[in-house]
MDAnalysis code that builds the backbone (N, CA, C; Angstrom):
import MDAnalysis as mda
import numpy as np

u = mda.Universe.empty(273, n_residues=91, atom_resindex=np.repeat(np.arange(91), 3), trajectory=True)
u.add_TopologyAttr("name", ["N", "CA", "C"] * 91)
u.add_TopologyAttr("resid", np.arange(1, 92))
u.add_TopologyAttr("resname", ["ASN", "ILE", "ASP", "THR", "ASP", "ASN", "LYS", "ILE", "ILE", "ALA", "PHE", "GLU", "ARG", "ASN", "ASN", "LEU", "HIS", "PHE", "ILE", "ILE", "SER", "PHE", "ASN", "PRO", "ASN", "HIS", "SER", "ILE", "GLU", "ASN", "TYR", "HIS", "PHE", "PRO", "VAL", "ASN", "ALA", "PRO", "GLY", "LYS", "TYR", "LYS", "LEU", "ILE", "LEU", "SER", "SER", "ASP", "ASP", "GLU", "LYS", "ASN", "GLY", "GLY", "PHE", "GLY", "ARG", "THR", "ASP", "LYS", "SER", "TYR", "ASN", "PHE", "GLU", "THR", "PHE", "SER", "LYS", "ASN", "ASP", "VAL", "PRO", "PHE", "LEU", "SER", "VAL", "TYR", "ILE", "PRO", "ASN", "ARG", "THR", "ALA", "LEU", "VAL", "PHE", "GLU", "LYS", "VAL", "VAL"])
u.atoms.positions = np.array([
    [96.667, 87.129, 106.348],
    [97.610, 86.404, 106.342],
    [98.587, 87.665, 107.330],
    [99.165, 85.884, 107.880],
    [100.172, 86.756, 109.255],
    [101.281, 85.734, 109.089],
    [102.337, 86.625, 108.396],
    [103.703, 86.118, 108.679],
    [104.374, 87.052, 109.780],
    [105.045, 86.326, 111.018],
    [104.773, 86.617, 112.015],
    [106.419, 86.756, 112.272],
    [107.304, 86.182, 111.519],
    [108.854, 85.764, 111.210],
    [109.072, 86.688, 110.698],
    [108.336, 87.725, 109.482],
    [108.624, 88.647, 108.491],
    [107.499, 90.540, 109.761],
    [106.671, 89.657, 110.845],
    [105.798, 90.778, 111.605],
    [104.978, 91.750, 109.497],
    [104.539, 90.406, 109.383],
    [103.754, 91.602, 108.575],
    [101.818, 90.788, 108.556],
    [101.445, 91.602, 108.571],
    [100.264, 91.405, 108.229],
    [99.559, 91.679, 107.114],
    [99.031, 90.682, 106.101],
    [98.244, 91.439, 104.688],
    [97.049, 91.264, 104.637],
    [96.191, 91.598, 104.332],
    [94.633, 91.755, 104.200],
    [94.310, 91.757, 103.467],
    [92.975, 91.904, 102.504],
    [91.676, 92.040, 101.730],
    [90.933, 92.688, 102.609],
    [90.114, 93.983, 102.273],
    [89.120, 94.501, 101.757],
    [88.420, 95.772, 101.053],
    [87.241, 94.839, 100.709],
    [86.710, 96.294, 99.241],
    [87.190, 95.431, 98.244],
    [88.276, 95.191, 98.315],
    [89.142, 95.074, 96.881],
    [89.909, 95.834, 96.496],
    [90.977, 96.180, 98.570],
    [91.832, 96.764, 98.987],
    [92.228, 95.612, 99.631],
    [93.464, 95.647, 99.268],
    [94.963, 94.993, 99.807],
    [96.012, 95.599, 100.337],
    [96.401, 95.556, 102.461],
    [96.711, 96.191, 102.941],
    [97.714, 95.298, 103.271],
    [99.019, 95.778, 103.585],
    [100.082, 95.037, 103.461],
    [100.932, 95.900, 105.005],
    [100.657, 95.536, 105.845],
    [101.292, 96.383, 107.907],
    [102.503, 96.025, 107.057],
    [103.575, 96.757, 107.406],
    [105.216, 96.121, 108.817],
    [104.859, 95.815, 109.985],
    [104.896, 95.983, 110.449],
    [105.614, 95.806, 112.179],
    [106.870, 95.705, 112.545],
    [107.485, 95.329, 111.197],
    [108.737, 95.315, 111.744],
    [110.231, 96.383, 111.894],
    [110.483, 96.573, 113.061],
    [111.444, 97.525, 113.555],
    [112.421, 97.317, 112.742],
    [113.000, 96.856, 112.288],
    [114.029, 97.231, 111.629],
    [115.105, 96.685, 109.926],
    [113.589, 95.975, 109.511],
    [113.552, 95.604, 108.129],
    [112.645, 95.424, 107.361],
    [113.409, 96.409, 105.889],
    [112.614, 96.834, 104.495],
    [112.410, 95.061, 103.902],
    [112.091, 94.829, 103.342],
    [111.933, 93.341, 102.338],
    [111.563, 93.584, 101.611],
    [112.275, 93.574, 100.145],
    [112.286, 92.851, 98.670],
    [111.638, 91.984, 98.735],
    [110.614, 91.879, 97.246],
    [110.554, 91.295, 96.615],
    [109.458, 90.062, 98.128],
    [108.618, 90.611, 98.535],
    [107.246, 90.411, 99.067],
    [106.673, 89.306, 98.771],
    [106.353, 88.656, 98.613],
    [104.840, 87.840, 97.731],
    [103.756, 88.015, 98.866],
    [102.991, 88.446, 98.273],
    [101.273, 88.051, 98.866],
    [100.524, 87.538, 98.307],
    [99.586, 87.097, 97.911],
    [97.790, 86.822, 97.232],
    [97.370, 87.260, 97.125],
    [96.638, 87.956, 96.257],
    [95.599, 88.939, 95.520],
    [94.207, 87.828, 95.291],
    [93.180, 88.592, 95.574],
    [91.591, 88.553, 94.761],
    [92.205, 87.907, 93.452],
    [92.515, 88.359, 92.560],
    [92.176, 88.308, 90.790],
    [93.606, 88.419, 90.073],
    [93.950, 88.128, 89.130],
    [95.133, 88.345, 88.381],
    [95.175, 89.837, 87.525],
    [95.892, 90.177, 87.476],
    [96.348, 91.663, 86.768],
    [96.900, 92.610, 87.782],
    [97.050, 94.043, 86.570],
    [97.739, 94.906, 87.239],
    [96.336, 95.867, 89.015],
    [98.041, 95.887, 89.570],
    [97.808, 96.747, 91.165],
    [98.617, 97.320, 91.318],
    [98.119, 99.198, 91.137],
    [98.505, 100.525, 92.305],
    [98.759, 100.871, 93.186],
    [99.410, 101.251, 93.565],
    [99.780, 101.447, 95.568],
    [99.132, 103.295, 95.365],
    [97.894, 102.962, 96.100],
    [97.595, 103.623, 96.128],
    [98.412, 105.089, 97.458],
    [98.029, 104.086, 98.173],
    [98.377, 104.686, 99.589],
    [99.470, 103.881, 100.256],
    [100.643, 104.457, 101.133],
    [102.664, 104.874, 101.197],
    [101.827, 105.142, 102.545],
    [102.450, 104.954, 103.445],
    [103.060, 105.808, 105.354],
    [104.405, 106.020, 105.172],
    [104.544, 105.300, 103.859],
    [105.752, 106.053, 104.144],
    [106.523, 107.053, 103.226],
    [105.526, 108.080, 102.496],
    [105.112, 108.781, 101.728],
    [105.638, 110.008, 102.261],
    [106.438, 110.869, 101.572],
    [107.403, 111.834, 103.126],
    [105.887, 113.383, 102.306],
    [105.055, 113.074, 102.791],
    [103.358, 113.589, 103.809],
    [103.305, 112.780, 104.113],
    [103.154, 111.966, 104.366],
    [102.772, 111.573, 106.016],
    [103.769, 111.602, 106.660],
    [105.366, 112.170, 106.779],
    [106.207, 112.012, 107.704],
    [107.076, 110.716, 107.661],
    [107.386, 110.001, 106.458],
    [107.855, 108.787, 105.649],
    [108.895, 109.116, 105.061],
    [109.707, 108.628, 104.609],
    [111.488, 108.201, 103.993],
    [111.391, 109.125, 102.067],
    [109.679, 108.176, 101.494],
    [109.836, 108.355, 100.234],
    [110.782, 106.763, 99.535],
    [110.351, 105.948, 100.330],
    [111.168, 105.169, 99.833],
    [109.855, 103.705, 99.080],
    [108.362, 104.148, 98.719],
    [108.109, 102.866, 97.806],
    [107.138, 103.783, 96.236],
    [107.686, 103.880, 95.112],
    [107.311, 104.216, 94.037],
    [106.053, 103.767, 93.978],
    [105.061, 105.108, 94.144],
    [103.204, 105.546, 93.907],
    [103.050, 105.342, 92.036],
    [103.945, 105.551, 91.452],
    [103.420, 105.595, 89.836],
    [104.170, 104.532, 88.902],
    [103.933, 103.392, 89.643],
    [104.635, 102.110, 88.846],
    [103.399, 101.391, 89.563],
    [102.729, 100.177, 88.163],
    [101.646, 99.223, 88.409],
    [102.520, 97.343, 88.588],
    [102.269, 97.035, 89.267],
    [102.379, 95.651, 89.795],
    [101.537, 94.555, 89.318],
    [102.107, 93.970, 88.575],
    [101.576, 92.570, 88.327],
    [101.459, 91.685, 89.052],
    [100.475, 90.526, 88.366],
    [100.860, 89.530, 89.259],
    [101.510, 88.200, 88.568],
    [101.245, 87.652, 89.537],
    [102.551, 85.937, 88.867],
    [101.537, 85.335, 89.529],
    [101.643, 83.891, 89.143],
    [100.810, 82.755, 89.613],
    [101.609, 81.212, 90.555],
    [101.425, 81.464, 91.558],
    [101.966, 80.696, 92.217],
    [100.728, 78.837, 92.335],
    [100.783, 77.656, 91.864],
    [100.248, 76.975, 92.538],
    [98.818, 77.594, 91.903],
    [97.544, 78.038, 91.190],
    [97.019, 78.844, 90.726],
    [96.528, 80.248, 90.999],
    [97.387, 80.211, 92.121],
    [96.313, 81.862, 92.970],
    [97.241, 82.961, 92.884],
    [97.056, 83.900, 92.654],
    [97.951, 85.398, 91.701],
    [97.973, 86.343, 93.566],
    [99.529, 86.657, 93.311],
    [99.911, 87.071, 93.911],
    [100.816, 88.216, 93.182],
    [100.808, 88.994, 94.427],
    [102.683, 89.714, 93.640],
    [103.002, 90.441, 94.447],
    [104.110, 90.890, 93.612],
    [105.897, 90.670, 95.024],
    [105.838, 92.096, 94.741],
    [106.549, 92.913, 96.014],
    [106.767, 93.720, 96.544],
    [108.249, 94.601, 97.436],
    [108.184, 96.132, 97.450],
    [109.826, 96.029, 98.216],
    [107.808, 96.536, 99.508],
    [108.845, 95.766, 100.362],
    [107.320, 96.801, 102.046],
    [108.782, 97.052, 103.097],
    [108.480, 98.588, 102.972],
    [109.733, 99.229, 103.570],
    [109.370, 99.035, 105.505],
    [110.415, 99.177, 106.121],
    [110.146, 97.714, 107.666],
    [108.910, 99.266, 108.500],
    [108.431, 98.933, 109.413],
    [107.153, 100.781, 109.876],
    [106.178, 101.134, 108.968],
    [105.321, 100.058, 107.400],
    [104.965, 101.005, 106.698],
    [104.100, 100.344, 106.926],
    [102.697, 100.478, 106.152],
    [101.440, 101.097, 105.988],
    [101.361, 100.967, 104.122],
    [100.939, 99.616, 103.462],
    [100.826, 100.206, 102.317],
    [99.364, 99.467, 101.687],
    [98.613, 100.542, 100.347],
    [97.120, 99.837, 100.070],
    [97.107, 99.625, 98.646],
    [96.524, 98.511, 98.097],
    [96.894, 98.848, 96.932],
    [95.691, 98.517, 95.925],
    [95.292, 99.144, 94.899],
    [94.168, 98.534, 94.369],
    [94.380, 98.182, 93.214],
    [93.255, 97.078, 92.636],
    [93.315, 96.425, 91.242],
    [93.100, 98.002, 90.012],
    [93.482, 98.337, 88.906],
    [93.580, 98.950, 87.849],
    [93.192, 98.355, 87.042],
    [93.433, 97.185, 86.248],
    [93.109, 96.217, 85.531],
    [93.255, 94.445, 85.219],
])
């Protein structure tokens, strides 16, 4: 998925979901994107982690639960500006 208004790309590879924000100015709360299966997802990589030189604005201890829109599972996440996030299904 390409979101040109928010400058975000979201895609899935090998059951991992990647969300990349190229927005230089705006972080987005409750950003919704489709995933391939309902359940719980864990943030396994954030380029915003302090160990990666970021600001530590994401919480990797939280499990995100999907919700359904028209029978399609979605996640709702906080995506900081200029950040890449990777999610993995845990349940």
